[in-house]
C-alpha positions as CSV (number, residue, x, y, z in Angstrom):
1,X,-7.2,-10.0,20.9
2,X,-6.2,-7.5,18.3
3,X,-6.8,-3.7,18.0
4,X,-7.2,-2.6,14.4
5,X,-6.6,0.9,13.1
6,X,-7.7,1.4,9.5
7,X,-7.6,4.7,7.5
8,X,-10.9,5.3,5.8
9,X,-9.3,7.3,3.0
10,X,-5.7,6.1,2.9
11,X,-6.7,2.4,3.6
12,X,-3.5,2.1,5.7
13,X,-4.1,-0.5,8.3
14,X,-2.3,-1.5,11.5
15,X,-3.0,-4.3,13.8
16,X,-1.8,-4.4,17.4
17,X,-2.0,-7.5,19.5
18,X,-3.4,-6.9,23.0
19,X,-3.9,-9.1,26.0
20,X,-6.4,-6.9,27.9
21,X,-9.0,-4.3,27.2
22,X,-7.0,-1.7,29.1
23,X,-4.2,-1.9,26.5
24,X,-6.3,0.1,24.1
25,X,-4.9,3.4,25.2
26,X,-1.3,2.2,24.8
27,X,-2.0,1.0,21.3
28,X,-3.8,4.2,20.4
29,X,-0.9,6.3,21.6
30,X,1.6,4.0,19.8
31,X,-0.4,4.3,16.6
32,X,-0.6,8.1,16.9
33,X,3.1,8.2,17.4
34,X,3.7,6.0,14.4
35,X,1.2,7.3,11.9
36,X,0.1,10.7,13.3
37,X,-3.2,11.8,14.7
38,X,-6.4,11.0,12.8
39,X,-9.4,13.1,12.2
40,X,-11.8,10.8,14.0
41,X,-12.0,7.5,15.8
42,X,-14.8,5.1,15.0
43,X,-15.3,2.3,17.5
44,X,-17.6,-0.4,18.5
45,X,-18.2,1.4,21.9
46,X,-16.3,-0.9,24.2
47,X,-15.6,0.5,27.7
48,X,-11.9,0.8,27.2
49,X,-12.4,3.0,24.2
50,X,-14.7,5.2,26.1
51,X,-12.6,5.5,29.2
52,X,-11.8,8.9,30.7
53,X,-8.1,8.5,29.9
54,X,-8.9,7.7,26.2
55,X,-11.3,10.7,26.0
56,X,-8.6,13.0,27.4
57,X,-6.2,11.8,24.7
58,X,-8.8,12.3,22.0
59,X,-9.6,15.8,23.3
60,X,-6.0,16.8,23.6
61,X,-5.4,15.9,19.9
62,X,-8.8,17.2,18.7
63,X,-9.9,13.8,17.4
64,X,-13.6,13.2,17.0
65,X,-15.1,10.1,18.4
C-alpha cells in the first residue's frame, strides 16, 4: 500500500510505502516534519485517518480535516 500526500496549490507530491493501516500516523508525522504542516487534510475516510491519535495531531497543528 502507499500513502499519498499531494499539495493542492503547490502540486508537490510525496508517496510513502506502508504495510499496515496503522502506519498512517507515522507517515503523516514524517511528511509534516519534511514539508511542514498543511492547511487541511482531505482523505477517503479510512479508520486509520480518523483515529483519535490522528485527530490529536491534526488538532495540535490546527489542520482542518
